[in-house]
C-alpha positions as CSV (number, residue, x, y, z in Angstrom):
1,A,-1.2,48.2,36.9
2,A,-3.3,50.4,34.4
3,Q,-0.8,53.4,35.0
4,A,2.3,51.5,34.3
5,T,4.1,51.2,31.3
6,E,4.4,47.4,30.1
7,L,8.3,47.8,30.7
8,S,7.9,48.9,34.4
9,A,5.5,46.2,34.8
10,L,7.4,43.2,33.0
11,V,10.7,44.3,35.0
12,P,9.1,43.2,38.6
13,I,6.8,40.2,36.8
14,A,10.3,38.6,35.7
15,H,12.3,39.5,38.7
16,C,10.0,37.5,40.5
17,R,9.5,34.6,38.1
18,A,5.5,34.8,39.1
19,E,3.9,31.8,37.9
20,R,0.2,33.6,37.9
21,L,-0.2,37.3,37.6
22,V,-3.1,39.3,38.6
23,L,-3.0,43.1,37.3
24,V,-5.5,45.2,38.9
25,G,-6.5,48.7,37.1
26,D,-8.6,50.7,34.8
27,H,-7.3,51.2,31.3
28,C,-10.3,53.2,30.6
29,Q,-9.3,55.6,33.1
30,L,-5.8,57.2,33.6
31,P,-3.3,56.1,31.0
32,A,0.1,54.8,31.7
33,S,2.4,57.1,32.8
34,T,5.8,58.3,30.8
35,L,7.9,60.8,31.8
36,S,10.2,60.2,28.9
37,L,9.9,61.9,25.4
38,E,11.5,59.1,23.3
39,A,9.6,56.3,25.0
40,E,6.6,58.2,23.6
41,N,8.2,58.4,20.3
42,R,8.9,55.0,20.1
43,G,5.7,53.8,21.0
44,L,6.4,52.5,25.2
45,T,3.2,54.4,26.6
46,L,0.9,51.7,26.7
47,S,0.4,49.7,30.0
48,L,0.7,46.1,30.4
49,F,-2.7,45.8,31.5
50,G,-4.0,48.2,28.6
51,R,-2.3,45.9,26.0
52,L,-3.7,42.6,26.9
53,V,-6.7,43.7,27.0
54,A,-6.2,45.3,23.5
55,Q,-5.4,42.0,22.7
56,G,-8.5,40.4,23.6
57,L,-8.0,39.1,27.2
58,P,-11.4,40.1,28.7
59,P,-10.7,42.3,31.7
60,C,-13.0,41.4,34.7
61,F,-15.1,44.7,35.1
62,L,-16.1,45.4,38.6
63,D,-19.6,47.5,38.2
64,T,-20.5,49.0,41.3
65,Q,-18.3,52.0,42.6
66,F,-18.8,53.5,46.1
67,R,-16.5,56.6,46.1
68,M,-18.8,59.4,44.1
69,H,-22.2,60.9,44.1
70,P,-24.3,59.0,41.7
71,A,-24.7,62.0,40.0
72,I,-21.0,62.6,39.4
73,A,-20.4,58.6,38.4
74,A,-23.3,58.9,35.8
75,H,-20.7,60.8,33.5
76,S,-17.8,58.0,33.8
77,S,-20.7,55.6,33.1
78,A,-21.9,57.0,30.2
79,S,-18.5,57.9,28.5
80,F,-16.2,54.9,29.8
81,Y,-18.4,52.0,30.8
82,G,-21.4,52.3,27.9
83,G,-23.7,53.1,31.2
84,R,-22.8,49.9,33.0
85,L,-20.8,51.5,36.1
86,Q,-23.7,51.9,38.9
87,S,-23.4,53.4,42.1
88,G,-23.2,51.2,45.5
89,V,-24.5,54.1,47.6
90,P,-27.9,56.1,46.8
91,A,-27.9,60.0,46.1
92,E,-29.8,60.6,49.4
93,A,-27.0,59.1,50.9
94,R,-24.5,61.5,49.4
95,L,-26.1,64.6,50.4
96,P,-23.9,67.9,49.8
97,P,-21.8,69.2,52.8
98,Q,-23.6,72.4,54.7
99,G,-21.7,75.6,54.9
100,F,-21.2,76.4,51.1
101,P,-24.2,78.0,48.9
102,W,-24.5,75.3,46.5
103,P,-26.1,76.6,42.7
104,N,-28.0,73.2,42.8
105,P,-27.9,71.3,45.9
106,S,-29.7,68.4,43.8
107,A,-26.4,67.7,41.6
108,G,-25.0,66.3,44.5
109,G,-22.2,68.3,45.8
110,V,-20.9,69.6,42.4
111,A,-20.7,73.2,41.7
112,L,-18.7,74.3,38.7
113,L,-17.3,77.8,40.0
114,P,-16.2,80.7,37.5
115,S,-12.0,81.5,38.0
116,R,-12.5,84.3,35.5
117,G,-10.7,87.4,36.7
118,L,-8.4,85.6,39.0
119,T,-4.5,85.8,38.1
120,P,-3.4,83.3,35.7
121,E,-1.6,80.2,36.6
122,R,2.0,80.0,37.3
123,R,4.9,77.4,37.1
124,D,5.7,75.8,40.1
125,G,8.8,73.5,39.7
126,E,7.0,70.5,37.1
127,S,3.4,71.5,38.2
128,W,1.4,74.9,37.8
129,C,-0.1,76.6,40.5
130,N,-2.6,79.5,40.6
131,L,-2.7,81.0,44.6
132,E,-6.4,82.9,44.0
133,E,-7.8,79.5,42.9
134,A,-6.0,78.1,46.3
135,D,-7.4,80.9,48.2
136,A,-11.0,80.5,47.0
137,L,-10.6,76.9,47.7
138,I,-9.6,77.6,51.1
139,D,-12.3,79.7,52.0
140,I,-15.0,76.9,50.6
141,L,-13.4,74.8,52.9
142,K,-13.3,76.6,55.9
143,G,-17.0,77.4,55.3
144,V,-17.9,73.5,55.2
145,L,-15.4,72.6,57.8
146,G,-16.8,75.6,60.1
147,D,-20.4,74.4,60.5
148,G,-19.4,71.5,62.3
149,H,-21.2,68.6,60.1
150,L,-17.8,67.4,58.4
151,K,-14.6,66.9,60.0
152,P,-11.3,67.6,58.2
153,S,-10.6,63.8,58.3
154,E,-13.7,63.3,56.2
């Protein structure tokens, strides 16, 4: 609900004549998706979720995340949630996968790799792509998946 614009949220709400409404989302993360420059110019880029929070309706904060390594979650916690976001899985249970020469294994599977010297990005329809970066990522994934400790479905 935090990525849906007010208008795109209000139409189905009005259509079903809801007596109660529960919006699920995170107004601190990705903003509402707007593809129209005119909508942006008219101030129609706010989500209903964001509007209600801005008007003083307190959201229910889910304070525990389970999706990422605590070292990665620490950034989101500090940057967006005033340090209140906790990790439900300890760092010891989130070991970096084998098959890649991690520059800092204690960083929890985070590696910032240089891409200088690679070909520049190019347009691909409405998106951008860089085939050399994609090939580099494929090589990393082959290494990680090649040792058998991690399955493609994981």
